[in-house]
N, C-alpha and C positions, 0 to 999 in steps of 0.2 A: 595299433589302434588305441587312441586315448581311452582311459578308463573313467567312467562317470560314476559317482556315488553321491548320496545326499544324506543329510541329517536334519532333524528339527533344530531350529536356531537356538533353542535353550540347551542343546547338546553341542553347540559350536562356540567359538570364542567371539568376543566383541570385535577383535581385530579382523577376523574373517568377514564378519558382516560389514565392517567399515571398508574393507578392501573391495567388496562387490559394489558398494554404493559410491565409490570415489570416482565419479565421472558422469557426464550427461545430465539429463533432467532429473534422474533419480537422486542425484547429489543434493538437489534443492528440495524436492518433495519428501524424500525419506518415507514414502508409503503412508503419508499422513493426510492426503487429500480427502479420503473418505472416512477418516477416523473422527473428525470433528466437524461441526456445522461450519458453513462457509465463512461466516463473519469471524469466527474464532480463527479459522485457517489464515485469513488475511492479516490478522493481528499477531500471529506467531512470528517469532524470530527464527533465524536459521539454527541458532544454538538450541532453542526449545524443541525444534523438530528433530535435531540430531539426538537429543537426550530422550525424546519420546520413542524413537525407533528402537534404541537399545533397551529401554525399559520394557517395551512391549515384547521384544524378542526374548528377553529373559535369559540371555546367554549365561551359561554356567550355573543355572538354577534348576530346581525340580518343579518350578511353577509352570503355568501356561506359556505358550509362545505364539508368535504372530506369523510365522512363516518357516520355510525350509531353505537351507543353504545347499547349493549344488557345488560339487568339486570335480575338477578334471585333473587327473593324475595328481591328486592331493592338493591342488591349488584352488582356493575359493574362486568360483567362476560365475555363479548365478544365484538368484533369489526368486522365490515365488511366495506371495502373501496368501495364506490360507488359514482361516479361523472362523468361528461361529458367526453367522450373518449378523446377529444382534450386536456384535462388537464394532459394527460400522454405522454409527449414528447418522452419518450423512446419507446413507442409502435410504433411510426412512424420512429424512428431512427434505430431500429433493423431490420436486413435483415432476418426476419422470416415471412413466408407467413401467418401464423396464427395470426400475429399481424398487418397485413396490409390489411385485408379483407374489401372490399367495402368502400374505403376511402371517397367516395362522399355521403355515406349514412348519412342523417341528423338525429339529435335527438338521437344518440346512447350514452348511459351511460355504462361505464365499471365497472364491479364488479371484482376487482383484488386481494383482500387479505382478508383472515379470520384470526382472532386471538381469541383464547379462553383461558381465564385465567386459570392458574393452579388451581386445586381444583374444576373446573367446566367442565372438559373434560370428554368425554365418557358418556355424558348425552343427546346427541342429539342437543346440542346448535347450531352447525353449520347449522342444518336444519332450526331452528328457525330464524337464521340470514339471510339465503337465502330467506326464505319467506318474511322477513321484507323488503328486497330489492325490491320485487315486489310491496308491498303496498306503499313504499316510491317512487318508480319510477312513479307510477300512480299519486301520489300527486304532484310531481314536474313537471309533463308533459313530462317525457321521452317517446319517441316513441318506442325505442328498448333498452333492457338491454342485455349486452354482457358479458359473462364470459369465462375464459380460464382454465377450470379445468383439472385435471389429472384423468385418469382411470387406476388404478393399476391392475396388473395381478391378476386373481383369487387366493385367499389364501395368497397373499403377505401382510405382515404387513407394514403399512405405518406409518413412524414416523411423529410427528406433523408438523415439519417444512416443510416436503415435501408436506403436505396437505394444506399449507397456501393459495394456489391458489384456493382451493376448490376441492371437489371430485365430479365426474360426477353424482353419484347417488343423491347427495345432491341437485344439480341444477335441475335434472329431477323431484325430488319430489316437487320442488317449481314451476313447470310448464314450465321450460326452455326446449328447444329442441336442439338436436345436429345439428349444421350448417355445421361443417366440422371436419375431423379427420386428421389433417396435419402430425401427427407423430404417432408412435406406441401407445403412452400413452396420448398425448395431444388432447384435444377436444376444439372446439369453440362452445359455446352454446348461444342461444338467446331466449329472451322472448319478443314477440311483444305485446306491450301494446295498441298503437293506440290512436288517438285523442279522441275516445269515452270514454276513461278511465281518461281523464284529469280532475284533480281537485287539488285544492291548500289547504294545511293544514299543521299545525305544531303541536308540542306537543308530548305527550306520548301515546304509543299505546300498547295494550296487545295482546299477541298471544296465 
């Protein structure tokens, strides 16, 4: 059975991050769609988005990071973006109620994007990554984890790029609960961790 483990991106290499993003829509977006206002996003070049991802990931540094890298049998296989909600300016700039819930709530970390590398898809890796956000959130002292998944109609085949925000069943399996259903398919989910779960740690973790 394949072994899954994960680490914060600042404890990974830039080559590992690049390997995960080298394909599909993620190759173009580089997890930048919510990081800047829309007009800036439209004016950025691919090279600027490439550089921004690696700078935010902080690979090989002791500074903050913007996500987790998942590994299958030692191979970089997936990514999930998770960091304080205030680090996503576009969440507050967009006039969408599901992106502006409880603006005064402190300690909220947003889980905004999943990427699974080609060759590792349809193996349940998104579930592993979602579970990793909970363990990581407890380590860094997050009070609440918040995601914005989609719930496709029964029987509908979802292409990978549509699922990049995460699927509802994936978050539910990791212990998140539905907080709101602002549109037909969009859900806001939260996992309340609380101060009792607070602990600090770094390094590699197995799932």
